[in-house]
N, C-alpha and C positions, 0 to 999 in steps of 0.2 A: 226156373224152367219157363215161367210165364214171360220173363224178360226176353228170353231167347225167342219165344213165340211172337211176342210183340215186335221184336226187331225183324223177324222173318216176314211178318205181314206188312211191315213198313216198306219193304223193298218193292219198287214198281213192278207191275203185273208181269210184263214180258221178261224182264230181268229176273224176277223171282222164279219163273218156270225154267228159264235157262240155267240159272244158278243151281236150283234143286236137281235138275237132270244131270248136271255136271258133277254132282256129288253122288246121286243114286246109281248111275250107270257104272262108274268106276268101283263103287262099293259092291255092286252085284258081281262084277268080275273078280274083285279081290276075295270075296267070300266063296267063290266057285259056284254060285247059283247058276251062272251061265258061263260056259267056256269062253274066255276072252277072245279066242280065235274067231268066234262068231260075232264079235262086237266091233272089230276093226274093219277098215275099208280095204278089201281085196278086190282089185278090178276083175280078176277071172271069176271069182264067186259071184260078184254083182252082175256081170254082163252075161256070163255063160250059164250060171246056175240060178239066176233070177232071185238072188238073195237081196231083195230090194230094200231091206231095212239097214243095210250096212252104211250107206252115206249118213244116215241119221245117228246111229249108234257110234259110228266113227267120229262124229262131231262131239259127242258127250263123253266118250270113253277115254281114259288115260291110265296107263299101267302104273299104279302107285306102288312104290317099293322103297327100300332104303336109299337107292341111288337116284330116285326120281321124285320122292315125296316133297322135297322143298320146292323144286321147280313147279310141281302141280299146285301147291298151296299159293305160291307167288302169283301164278297165272289165274288161279281162282279169285284171288284178291283183285287183280286187274279187271277181271270180268265184272265183279260186283261193283267196283268203283266207277269204271268208265261207262259201262252199260247203264248203270243207274243215273249217272250224270247226263248222258245223252237223252235217256228216256224222259227225264224230268226237266231237261234244259231245252235244247234246240227242238226236241220232238214233244214237248209238253202238250198234252191235250190231243195229240195226233198219233195214237198207238198204231194205226194202220200204216202210216208212213214209216214209223220205226220198224215195224214188222217187215215191210217191203225192203228196207235197207238190209236187214238181217238175211232175208231170203235171197236177195240179189248177191250179197257177199258170199253166202253159203253155196249157192249154185256155182258161182265162179270158182270157189275153193274146191268143190266136189269135182268139177271138170278138171281142174289142175291136178287134183289128187289122183284121179283115174289115169291121166296122161303120165304123171311122174311116179306112179305106184307108191303114193303116200298112204299110210295106214291110219294115221291119227290126224284129225282135223281140228282139234280143240284150240290149239295155240294160234293157228292162222286166223280163225274166226275172231278170237279175242283181239288179236293184233289189228285186224281190219277195223274193228269198232274203236279201238284205242287211237288208230291213225285218224279216223274221221273226227273224233273228239279233239285231237291235237290240232287239226287244221281249222276247225271251227273256233278254237281258242288259241290260235297260233301266237298271239302277242302276249298272252298271259304268262306271268312268271311262275314257274313251278319249282318245287324243291324236291330233290331226290335224296336218297340216303346219304348220310355224312354231311348234310347241309349244302350240297351242290345245288346251285340255282341257275336256271336257264329258261329260255322261252319254250312254251309248250310245243311248238312246231318241231323241236329237236327231240322230244320225249320218245317217239317210237324208235328212233335210232339209238338212243341211250339204252332203252330197254332191250333192244336187239343185242347190243353188246353185253348187257347184264345177263340175259338169258344164255348167251354164248359161253360166258364164264361159268355159269352153274349147270348148263346143260350140254355144252359142247357142240352145238349146231345153230346155224342161223337160217336154214332153208325155210322153216316154218314161219319165222318172223318176216323174212323177205317177202314170201308169198302173201302173208297177211297185209303187209304195208302196201304191196302192189295192188291188191284187190281193193283195199281201202282208198287208195289214190284214184283208181278207176271210178269208184262210186262217187267220191268227192268231186272229181273233175266233171263227170257227166251230170251230176245232180246240182252242183253249186257253181263251180268255177266257170264252166263253158256257157251255160245259159244266163247266169247272173252277172258275171264280170266281163265276159267276152261278147255277150249279146247273141249267142247262138241259140239254136233250137233245143228244146228239152227232150232228150232221148229217153229219159226214165220217168215213168208215170205210175203211180200206185194204182193197181187194179181195183175196180169198183167192188169186187167181192170182198176185198179186205176191209173196205169202208163199211160194208154191211155187217161184217163179222166183228170189226173193232171200230165202231163209230167214233167220230171226233167228240171230245168233251168240251163243253162250254167253259170259257175262261182260259183255254190253252193258247198256245202260240198261234197266231192267225196266218203265218206264212214263214217261209225261209228267208225273207229279205227280197230286195228288188235289184234289178240291174242298174247300172249308172243311168242318169237321166238322158244322156245322149243316145242311148240304145234301147231305152225302155219302150215296150210296145204299148199302144193305146189301151188295149184290153187290160193290161196290168196296171196302168195308171188309174183305171176306174175302180180297181179292187181295193185300193188304199193299202194301208200298212206300211211298214218300213223296216229298216234294219233294227235289230235288237241285240241285247247282250247275249252272246253265245255261251256264256258260262264264266267261271272264275277258276283261277289257279288254286292249288291246294298242296299241302305237304304230304308227300307219299308216306303212308304209314299212319295217318290220322284215322281214327275210327268214326 
């Protein structure tokens, strides 16, 4: 039991709370402690009946049963793996920036869910994080089940197909990939590679709540020298290793 506790405490802080909530909320619904109908995102109940908790519980809740249990466990594994790797890799020492990414992706997914009448938001948010990881590690070679090897940039689409086989739908995965692409483009691609303005900035209140830790990553990289702004030149720093590939299924 102590080994399980040690493993749980070793999970990065933000991922730990997300992971735990994604187990606790479905368990509450499964045990009938709260009617699952109150845990999903229903636009009418949220907008007209002011049940403001639904976007949050709809992100953590998943109806676990004989037909959905495997899909739930697989995506819970993806949550643990890719969120942990982002939080301790590209966002190491910068918990506020990682929290901002999750909040931005979550708000985009909630808005999409309200427009498209989506009741469950767990998979889209997980896929959005997985997509960002894959883009930051796009040239890394990863291994999927049965020994298939390919570049990490293709991983979100492979998992989309995999989830379709075991779950029968790709809408959640497509929305997650789209939201992840929007964040990646606005935060990394457009300002750093194309020399454009930075449209996304972490709010100061998040830095006060989750201050940077010394010894973490000092920045997300720099634009090409031809388009680098003088203020950025003075800050120093440079590109760094965004992470490494790994074999899916390793513990």
